[in-house]
C-alpha positions in Angstrom: 94.6 -49.7 74.2 96.8 -46.9 72.7 93.6 -46.6 69.7 91.7 -45.5 72.9 94.3 -43.1 74.4 94.0 -41.7 70.6 90.5 -41.7 70.9 90.5 -39.9 74.5 93.3 -37.3 73.9 91.5 -36.0 70.3 87.9 -35.6 72.5 89.2 -34.2 75.0 91.0 -31.4 72.8 87.7 -30.9 70.9 85.2 -30.5 73.6 88.1 -28.5 75.4 88.1 -25.9 72.4 84.4 -25.8 71.7 83.9 -25.3 75.4 85.8 -21.6 76.3 85.5 -20.5 72.5 86.3 -16.7 73.5 89.5 -18.5 75.0 92.1 -18.5 73.0 94.4 -21.7 72.7 97.0 -23.0 71.3 98.4 -27.2 70.7 101.6 -28.0 70.8 103.0 -31.5 70.9 106.8 -31.8 71.8 108.7 -34.4 69.6 110.5 -35.6 72.8 108.1 -37.1 74.1 104.9 -37.2 72.0 103.2 -35.5 74.9 100.1 -33.7 74.3 99.6 -30.2 76.0 96.9 -27.4 75.8 97.8 -24.1 76.5 94.8 -21.3 77.7 96.1 -17.7 77.6 95.2 -15.5 81.2 95.7 -16.3 85.1 96.5 -19.7 86.5 96.8 -21.5 89.8 97.7 -24.7 90.6 96.6 -27.0 94.2 99.5 -29.6 93.8 102.3 -27.4 93.0 102.6 -28.0 88.4 103.2 -31.8 87.1 103.2 -33.7 90.1 101.8 -37.4 89.3 101.8 -38.7 92.2 99.1 -36.1 94.2 96.0 -35.0 92.6 95.1 -31.2 92.4 93.5 -29.0 90.2 94.1 -26.5 88.1 92.2 -22.7 88.1 92.0 -19.4 87.5 89.9 -16.7 85.2 90.7 -15.8 81.6 88.8 -13.5 78.9 86.5 -12.6 81.9 85.3 -16.8 82.4 86.0 -18.2 85.0 87.7 -21.9 84.9 88.3 -24.6 87.3 89.8 -27.9 86.0 91.2 -31.1 87.9 93.9 -34.2 87.3 91.8 -36.8 86.5 92.3 -40.5 85.3 90.8 -40.7 81.4 91.7 -44.8 80.5 90.2 -46.8 82.2 92.9 -48.9 82.5 94.7 -46.4 84.7 97.5 -46.1 82.0 98.0 -42.1 82.0 96.8 -39.0 83.8 95.3 -36.1 82.6 97.5 -33.7 84.4 96.2 -29.6 84.5 99.1 -27.7 85.5 100.2 -23.6 85.3 102.7 -22.2 83.0 103.7 -18.6 82.9 99.7 -17.7 84.5 98.3 -19.7 81.7 96.5 -23.6 82.7 97.8 -26.3 80.5 97.1 -29.4 80.3 99.3 -33.0 79.2 98.6 -35.9 79.5 101.2 -38.5 82.0 101.7 -42.2 81.3 102.0 -43.2 85.3 105.1 -45.1 86.2 105.8 -48.7 86.2 104.8 -49.7 89.5 101.5 -47.1 89.3 97.7 -46.8 88.2 96.1 -43.8 87.8 93.8 -43.5 90.5 91.5 -40.6 92.0 93.5 -38.3 89.0 97.0 -39.3 90.6 99.5 -42.1 89.6 99.4 -44.3 92.9 101.6 -47.4 93.5 99.8 -50.7 93.1 
């Protein structure tokens, strides 16, 4: 399961980098959490108000003259992880969040099972 999560994250970062060649991006791995964080420079608006795993949302805006919309989603079939999109300092970011115990990722949010 961990193998497929790592494969998905790597593919996601490759695809995200290819889709917006004009948008500068940086990838950071916080040492304390091990979560992958992607940053896209430009204006940003978050419909669910930040990193809120229990509520599905989207991050949208414009960067370098190109509009974007990223929806929170459940990238792993078993629902263990949530790909959460949020805004920070006017920039769109994404983070792979592990759903808390007793929840499963469904419809772009961690929901009680």
